[in-house]
C-alpha positions as CSV (number, residue, x, y, z in Angstrom):
1,X,116.3,38.9,-65.2
2,X,114.8,40.7,-68.2
3,X,116.7,42.0,-71.3
4,X,116.7,45.6,-70.1
5,X,118.3,44.8,-66.7
6,X,120.8,42.6,-68.4
7,X,121.8,45.3,-70.9
8,X,122.3,47.8,-68.0
9,X,124.4,45.3,-66.1
10,X,126.6,44.7,-69.2
11,X,127.2,48.4,-69.6
12,X,128.1,49.1,-66.0
13,X,130.0,46.0,-64.9
14,X,133.4,44.5,-65.7
15,X,131.7,41.5,-67.5
16,X,132.3,42.8,-71.1
17,X,135.9,43.6,-70.2
18,X,136.3,40.1,-68.7
19,X,135.1,38.5,-71.9
20,X,137.3,40.7,-74.1
21,X,140.4,39.9,-72.0
22,X,139.7,36.2,-72.2
23,X,139.1,36.2,-76.0
24,X,142.0,38.5,-77.0
25,X,144.7,36.9,-74.8
26,X,143.7,33.3,-75.7
27,X,143.7,34.1,-79.5
28,X,147.1,35.9,-79.1
29,X,148.5,33.0,-77.2
30,X,147.4,30.3,-79.7
31,X,148.0,32.3,-82.9
32,X,151.1,34.4,-82.2
33,X,153.2,32.3,-79.9
34,X,155.1,29.4,-81.5
35,X,154.6,26.1,-79.8
36,X,153.3,22.5,-80.3
37,X,149.8,23.9,-80.7
38,X,150.8,25.4,-84.1
39,X,152.6,22.4,-85.8
40,X,151.9,18.9,-86.9
41,X,148.7,16.8,-87.1
42,X,147.8,17.7,-83.6
43,X,147.8,21.5,-84.1
44,X,144.9,23.5,-82.7
45,X,143.7,24.3,-86.2
46,X,144.3,20.8,-87.7
47,X,141.4,18.7,-86.3
48,X,138.3,19.3,-84.3
49,X,139.4,17.3,-81.2
50,X,142.8,18.9,-81.1
51,X,141.2,22.3,-81.4
52,X,139.0,21.7,-78.4
53,X,141.8,20.3,-76.3
54,X,144.2,23.1,-77.1
55,X,141.6,25.8,-76.3
56,X,141.1,23.9,-73.0
57,X,144.9,24.0,-72.4
58,X,144.9,27.8,-72.2
59,X,142.6,27.6,-69.2
60,X,145.8,27.2,-67.1
61,X,145.8,31.1,-67.0
62,X,142.3,31.9,-68.2
63,X,140.7,30.1,-65.3
64,X,142.6,32.1,-62.6
65,X,141.9,35.2,-64.6
66,X,138.2,34.5,-64.6
67,X,138.3,33.9,-60.8
68,X,140.1,37.1,-60.2
69,X,137.8,39.2,-62.4
70,X,134.8,37.6,-60.8
71,X,136.1,38.5,-57.3
72,X,136.5,42.1,-58.6
73,X,132.9,42.1,-59.7
74,X,131.9,40.7,-56.3
75,X,133.4,43.7,-54.6
76,X,131.1,46.2,-56.4
77,X,128.5,46.6,-53.7
78,X,131.2,46.9,-51.0
79,X,133.1,49.6,-53.0
80,X,129.9,51.6,-53.7
81,X,128.9,51.3,-50.0
82,X,125.4,50.0,-50.9
83,X,125.4,46.7,-49.2
84,X,123.2,47.7,-46.3
85,X,120.8,49.6,-48.7
86,X,120.4,46.7,-51.0
87,X,119.7,44.2,-48.1
88,X,116.9,46.5,-46.9
89,X,115.0,46.2,-50.2
90,X,112.2,43.6,-50.5
91,X,113.8,42.1,-53.6
92,X,115.2,38.6,-52.8
93,X,118.9,38.3,-52.6
94,X,119.0,35.5,-55.2
95,X,117.4,37.9,-57.7
96,X,120.0,40.6,-57.0
97,X,122.8,38.1,-57.3
98,X,121.5,36.5,-60.5
99,X,121.9,39.7,-62.5
100,X,125.7,40.3,-62.2
101,X,126.4,36.5,-62.2
102,X,124.3,36.0,-65.3
103,X,126.0,38.9,-67.1
104,X,129.4,37.6,-66.3
105,X,128.5,34.1,-67.2
106,X,127.1,35.1,-70.6
107,X,130.1,37.2,-71.6
108,X,132.7,34.6,-70.5
109,X,130.8,31.8,-72.2
110,X,130.5,33.9,-75.3
111,X,134.2,34.8,-75.3
112,X,135.1,31.1,-75.1
113,X,132.6,30.2,-77.8
114,X,134.1,32.8,-80.1
115,X,137.6,31.3,-79.4
116,X,136.2,27.9,-80.5
117,X,134.6,29.4,-83.5
118,X,137.9,31.1,-84.6
119,X,139.6,27.7,-84.3
120,X,136.7,25.9,-85.9
121,X,136.8,28.0,-89.0
122,X,140.4,27.2,-89.6
123,X,139.9,23.5,-88.8
124,X,137.1,23.3,-91.4
125,X,139.5,24.6,-94.0
126,X,142.1,22.0,-93.1
127,X,140.2,18.7,-92.7
128,X,137.3,16.9,-94.2
129,X,136.7,14.8,-91.1
130,X,133.9,16.3,-89.1
131,X,132.3,14.9,-85.9
132,X,130.7,16.1,-82.6
133,X,133.0,14.2,-80.2
134,X,134.9,17.4,-79.5
135,X,131.8,19.3,-78.3
136,X,131.9,18.0,-74.6
137,X,135.5,19.1,-74.3
138,X,134.6,22.7,-75.3
139,X,131.4,22.9,-73.3
140,X,133.3,22.0,-70.1
141,X,135.8,24.7,-71.0
142,X,133.1,27.3,-71.1
143,X,131.5,25.9,-67.9
144,X,134.9,26.2,-66.2
145,X,135.2,29.9,-66.9
146,X,131.6,30.5,-65.7
147,X,132.2,28.5,-62.5
148,X,135.4,30.3,-61.8
149,X,133.8,33.7,-62.2
150,X,130.8,32.9,-60.1
151,X,133.0,31.4,-57.4
152,X,135.2,34.5,-57.5
153,X,132.1,36.8,-57.2
154,X,130.9,34.8,-54.2
155,X,134.4,34.9,-52.5
156,X,134.7,38.6,-53.3
157,X,131.4,39.4,-51.6
158,X,132.2,37.1,-48.6
159,X,135.7,38.6,-48.2
160,X,135.3,42.3,-49.2
161,X,138.9,43.4,-49.5
162,X,141.0,44.9,-52.3
163,X,143.4,42.1,-51.7
164,X,140.8,39.4,-52.5
165,X,140.8,39.5,-56.3
166,X,144.6,39.3,-56.7
167,X,144.9,36.7,-53.9
168,X,142.2,34.5,-55.5
169,X,143.7,34.8,-59.0
170,X,147.2,33.9,-57.7
171,X,145.9,31.1,-55.5
172,X,144.0,29.6,-58.5
173,X,147.0,29.9,-60.7
174,X,149.2,28.1,-58.1
175,X,146.5,25.4,-57.9
176,X,146.5,24.8,-61.7
177,X,150.3,24.8,-61.7
178,X,150.4,22.2,-58.9
179,X,147.9,20.1,-60.8
180,X,150.2,20.1,-63.8
181,X,153.3,19.3,-61.8
182,X,154.1,17.2,-58.8
183,X,150.7,17.0,-57.1
184,X,148.6,16.3,-60.2
185,X,151.0,13.7,-61.7
186,X,152.0,10.2,-60.8
187,X,155.5,8.9,-61.3
188,X,155.8,6.0,-63.8
189,X,158.5,3.8,-65.1
190,X,158.4,2.2,-68.6
191,X,159.8,-1.2,-69.5
192,X,162.9,0.6,-70.7
193,X,163.3,2.0,-67.2
194,X,162.5,5.6,-68.4
195,X,161.2,7.6,-65.4
196,X,158.2,9.8,-66.4
197,X,154.9,11.0,-65.0
198,X,151.2,10.6,-66.0
199,X,148.3,12.8,-65.0
200,X,146.2,11.4,-62.0
201,X,142.6,12.0,-61.0
202,X,143.6,15.0,-58.8
203,X,144.9,16.8,-61.9
204,X,141.4,16.6,-63.4
205,X,140.1,19.0,-60.8
206,X,141.8,21.7,-62.9
207,X,139.9,22.3,-66.1
208,X,143.2,22.9,-68.0
209,X,144.2,20.1,-70.3
210,X,147.8,19.0,-69.8
211,X,148.5,16.7,-72.8
212,X,147.4,17.1,-76.4
213,X,148.6,13.9,-78.1
214,X,147.6,12.4,-81.4
215,X,144.6,13.8,-83.4
216,X,142.6,10.7,-82.6
217,X,143.1,10.8,-78.8
218,X,140.5,12.5,-76.6
219,X,139.3,12.7,-73.0
220,X,137.1,9.8,-71.8
221,X,133.4,10.1,-70.8
222,X,134.3,9.6,-67.1
223,X,136.5,12.7,-67.2
224,X,133.7,14.7,-68.7
225,X,131.2,13.6,-66.1
226,X,133.5,14.1,-63.2
227,X,134.6,17.5,-64.3
228,X,131.0,18.6,-64.9
229,X,130.1,17.5,-61.3
230,X,133.0,19.4,-59.9
231,X,132.4,22.6,-61.9
232,X,128.7,22.7,-61.1
233,X,129.6,22.3,-57.4
234,X,131.9,25.3,-57.7
235,X,129.2,27.3,-59.4
236,X,126.7,26.4,-56.7
237,X,129.1,27.4,-53.9
238,X,129.9,30.7,-55.6
239,X,126.2,31.6,-56.0
240,X,125.4,30.5,-52.4
241,X,128.2,32.8,-51.2
242,X,126.7,35.7,-53.2
243,X,123.3,35.4,-51.5
244,X,124.6,34.4,-48.0
245,X,124.2,37.1,-45.3
246,X,125.8,35.6,-42.3
247,X,128.8,33.6,-41.2
248,X,126.8,30.4,-40.7
249,X,125.2,30.7,-44.2
250,X,128.7,31.3,-45.7
251,X,130.0,28.2,-44.1
252,X,127.0,26.2,-45.3
253,X,127.7,27.5,-48.8
254,X,130.9,25.5,-48.8
255,X,129.0,22.2,-48.6
256,X,128.4,21.9,-52.4
257,X,132.1,22.5,-53.0
258,X,133.2,19.8,-50.6
259,X,130.5,17.3,-51.7
260,X,131.3,18.0,-55.4
261,X,135.0,17.3,-54.8
262,X,134.3,14.0,-53.2
263,X,131.8,12.8,-55.8
264,X,134.0,14.0,-58.7
265,X,137.1,12.2,-57.3
266,X,135.0,9.0,-57.1
267,X,133.9,9.4,-60.7
268,X,137.1,10.5,-62.3
269,X,139.3,7.7,-63.5
270,X,142.3,6.7,-61.4
271,X,144.1,4.8,-64.3
272,X,146.0,7.2,-66.6
273,X,145.0,5.0,-69.5
274,X,141.4,5.8,-68.9
275,X,141.9,9.6,-68.9
276,X,143.1,9.9,-72.5
277,X,141.5,7.3,-74.7
278,X,141.5,6.6,-78.5
279,X,138.5,7.9,-80.4
280,X,137.7,4.8,-82.3
281,X,135.7,6.6,-85.0
282,X,138.6,9.0,-85.7
283,X,141.2,6.1,-85.6
284,X,139.2,4.0,-88.1
285,X,141.4,3.1,-91.1
286,X,140.6,4.3,-94.6
287,X,142.5,2.3,-97.2
288,X,143.6,2.4,-100.8
289,X,144.7,-1.2,-101.3
290,X,147.5,-2.0,-98.9
291,X,148.0,1.6,-97.8
292,X,145.8,2.8,-94.9
293,X,145.5,6.0,-92.9
294,X,143.1,7.1,-90.1
295,X,139.9,9.1,-90.9
296,X,141.6,12.2,-89.4
297,X,144.2,12.0,-92.2
298,X,142.0,10.8,-95.0
299,X,142.9,13.8,-97.1
300,X,146.5,12.6,-97.2
301,X,145.7,9.1,-98.6
302,X,145.9,10.1,-102.3
303,X,149.4,11.5,-101.8
304,X,150.5,8.5,-99.8
305,X,149.0,5.7,-101.8
306,X,151.3,5.9,-104.8
307,X,154.6,6.2,-102.9
308,X,153.4,3.6,-100.4
309,X,152.6,0.9,-103.1
310,X,156.0,1.7,-104.8
311,X,157.8,1.2,-101.5
312,X,156.1,-2.1,-100.9
313,X,157.0,-3.3,-104.4
314,X,160.7,-2.3,-103.9
315,X,160.8,-3.9,-100.4
316,X,159.3,-7.2,-101.8
317,X,161.9,-7.2,-104.6
318,X,164.7,-6.8,-102.0
319,X,163.4,-9.0,-99.1
320,X,161.1,-11.4,-100.9
321,X,158.7,-13.2,-98.6
322,X,160.0,-11.4,-95.5
323,X,159.0,-8.0,-96.9
324,X,156.2,-5.9,-95.3
325,X,152.8,-6.3,-97.1
326,X,151.1,-3.1,-96.0
327,X,151.6,0.6,-95.0
328,X,149.5,1.9,-92.2
329,X,149.4,5.0,-90.0
330,X,150.4,4.1,-86.5
331,X,147.5,4.3,-84.0
332,X,149.2,3.0,-80.9
333,X,149.0,5.1,-77.8
334,X,151.8,4.4,-75.4
335,X,153.3,6.4,-72.5
336,X,156.0,8.9,-73.3
337,X,159.4,7.3,-72.9
338,X,158.2,3.9,-73.9
339,X,160.0,2.0,-76.6
340,X,158.0,1.7,-79.8
341,X,156.7,-1.6,-81.0
342,X,157.3,-2.3,-84.7
343,X,156.0,-5.0,-87.0
344,X,157.9,-6.8,-89.8
345,X,154.7,-7.2,-91.8
346,X,153.5,-3.6,-91.7
347,X,155.3,-0.3,-92.3
348,X,154.0,1.9,-89.5
349,X,154.2,5.6,-90.2
350,X,153.7,8.8,-88.2
351,X,152.8,11.9,-90.2
352,X,154.6,14.0,-87.6
353,X,157.8,11.9,-87.7
354,X,160.9,13.5,-89.3
355,X,161.0,10.8,-92.0
356,X,157.5,11.4,-93.3
357,X,156.5,15.0,-92.3
358,X,158.1,16.9,-95.2
359,X,158.6,14.1,-97.7
360,X,156.7,13.9,-101.0
361,X,156.9,11.8,-104.1
362,X,160.1,9.8,-104.5
363,X,161.4,11.1,-101.1
364,X,158.3,9.7,-99.4
365,X,158.9,6.4,-101.1
366,X,162.5,6.4,-99.7
367,X,161.1,7.4,-96.2
368,X,158.7,4.4,-96.2
369,X,161.5,2.1,-97.4
370,X,163.6,3.3,-94.5
371,X,160.8,2.8,-92.0
372,X,160.0,-0.7,-93.4
373,X,163.7,-1.8,-93.3
374,X,164.9,-0.3,-90.0
375,X,162.4,1.7,-88.0
376,X,164.0,4.0,-85.5
377,X,164.0,2.9,-81.8
378,X,164.1,6.3,-80.0
379,X,161.7,6.3,-77.0
380,X,158.3,7.8,-77.7
381,X,158.4,11.6,-77.5
382,X,162.2,11.7,-77.9
383,X,164.2,12.6,-81.0
384,X,167.7,11.3,-81.7
385,X,170.4,11.1,-84.3
386,X,172.9,8.3,-84.8
387,X,172.9,4.6,-85.5
388,X,169.2,4.4,-86.5
389,X,169.7,7.0,-89.2
390,X,172.9,5.5,-90.4
391,X,171.3,2.1,-90.7
392,X,168.3,3.5,-92.5
393,X,170.6,5.3,-95.0
394,X,172.4,2.0,-95.7
395,X,169.1,0.1,-96.0
396,X,167.5,2.5,-98.5
397,X,170.7,2.5,-100.6
398,X,170.7,-1.3,-100.5
399,X,167.1,-1.5,-101.7
400,X,167.5,1.2,-104.4
401,X,171.0,0.2,-105.5
402,X,172.1,3.7,-105.0
403,X,172.9,5.7,-101.8
404,X,170.3,8.4,-101.3
405,X,170.1,11.3,-98.7
406,X,167.6,10.3,-96.1
407,X,164.6,12.6,-95.9
408,X,164.0,14.4,-92.6
409,X,167.6,14.7,-91.5
410,X,168.6,18.2,-90.7
411,X,170.7,20.3,-90.6
412,X,172.9,19.7,-93.7
413,X,175.8,18.8,-91.5
414,X,173.9,15.8,-90.1
415,X,173.0,14.6,-93.6
416,X,176.6,14.7,-94.5
417,X,177.5,12.8,-91.4
418,X,174.9,10.2,-92.1
419,X,176.2,9.7,-95.6
420,X,179.8,9.6,-94.5
421,X,179.1,6.9,-91.9
422,X,176.8,4.9,-94.2
423,X,178.8,4.9,-97.5
424,X,181.7,2.6,-96.5
425,X,179.3,0.1,-95.0
426,X,177.0,0.2,-98.0
427,X,179.9,-0.2,-100.4
428,X,181.1,-3.2,-98.5
429,X,177.6,-4.7,-98.4
430,X,177.1,-4.2,-102.2
431,X,180.3,-6.1,-102.9
432,X,179.2,-9.2,-101.1
433,X,177.3,-12.2,-102.5
434,X,173.5,-11.9,-102.4
435,X,173.1,-14.5,-99.6
436,X,175.6,-12.7,-97.3
437,X,173.9,-9.4,-98.0
438,X,170.6,-10.8,-96.9
439,X,172.2,-12.3,-93.7
440,X,173.5,-8.9,-92.7
441,X,170.3,-7.1,-93.6
442,X,168.2,-9.6,-91.6
443,X,170.5,-9.0,-88.5
444,X,170.0,-5.3,-88.9
445,X,166.2,-5.6,-89.2
446,X,165.9,-8.0,-86.3
447,X,167.7,-5.4,-84.0
448,X,165.6,-2.5,-85.4
449,X,162.2,-4.3,-85.1
450,X,162.9,-5.6,-81.6
451,X,164.5,-2.3,-80.4
452,X,167.2,-4.5,-78.7
453,X,170.5,-2.9,-79.5
454,X,171.6,-0.5,-82.3
455,X,170.6,-1.5,-85.8
456,X,173.8,0.0,-87.4
457,X,176.0,-1.8,-84.9
458,X,174.1,-5.1,-85.6
459,X,174.8,-4.6,-89.3
460,X,178.5,-4.1,-88.6
461,X,178.7,-7.0,-86.1
462,X,177.2,-9.3,-88.7
463,X,180.0,-8.2,-91.1
464,X,182.7,-9.2,-88.6
465,X,181.3,-12.8,-88.1
């Protein structure tokens, strides 16, 4: 396939339109529609890994689109009524098939690469942490579009009907939807009896990523290998269908698809904990004294170090030897719905948490005091308002000697409610002897750190004893 033939194919086929549709719709989806991909430390423009994962997530509709457009391309010879003429020429069928397949593959891969470049330019402006661990995620995304288009072309040539492109696109979309719902997820139950689901190995036959979690979580090597095998098998089957001339040859063309599915399912991990894994290099801690963050958030260390050290000083003055001795970004990866695990020795923070996300300076110090005194016990992935926030408000007021509005509580009505609930308890606490104050605070901290019961209720129960 020389350059002149390729240029002619690009001018006369739907390949350039396919690439344009993929690029424009994906950019519009990620840039204009508000969603999780636009906020927090795991935004698609925040880190390299999250950018790669979020661009893979839009394959839930880009992949069916590529299959449908490929099927439309595969109907070209049938629509022009040239099938018999082309088969009578001495040129091998594989050469004829390579030209449209190559043109489509190049444009779709280029469109996905441009999408990655658009995200990468913004990531480079937002983070100083660079690495190449995200590259396999994006390469498999480009391969998925190529495989889908070639498979669609082969199916369109094998089933020359105007209904084939929409039927294939809809069928692929249903497949990806099923992989992200009941068929592709396994029911789980956490220790707190929360019923949830986790992706299973079947879901990995869809190239669309389902979960983009923390910035230091990525797909495992086994997932990359299994998906590569599966997508190469789809590409091989698609090309074999393009060159097949009889029913027997078309049936044999399905062999790579079936074999690839079997091999991929053997390679893909069955344990959900081996699908998404911690990128140890990204999660490595960078410290300024007792205050530590992961490499992905290293740029925030300067702004955190001062308030973090001040919070530790105030906590030590209030709690003595039982006070936390360090502040660290939380790198634990636990299933959604699980109860968090807290430490009495370390203030664990989440930059996306309501307490820390928008706090700076003194307010950040208050947030860290609240997190060190009475960390909230809402299940992972949930948000709540109630006893945890009331207890934190009392705790911060007790450490500072003055009741302060807790950062991160919104709207204003909730802040007023938290202050109204906390003020009488705080006033009563302040009026007690120091030993009695410590006894009640310890009861509150024990409930908060263990996530057994409500910390605010524990504080009030201690008062009634």
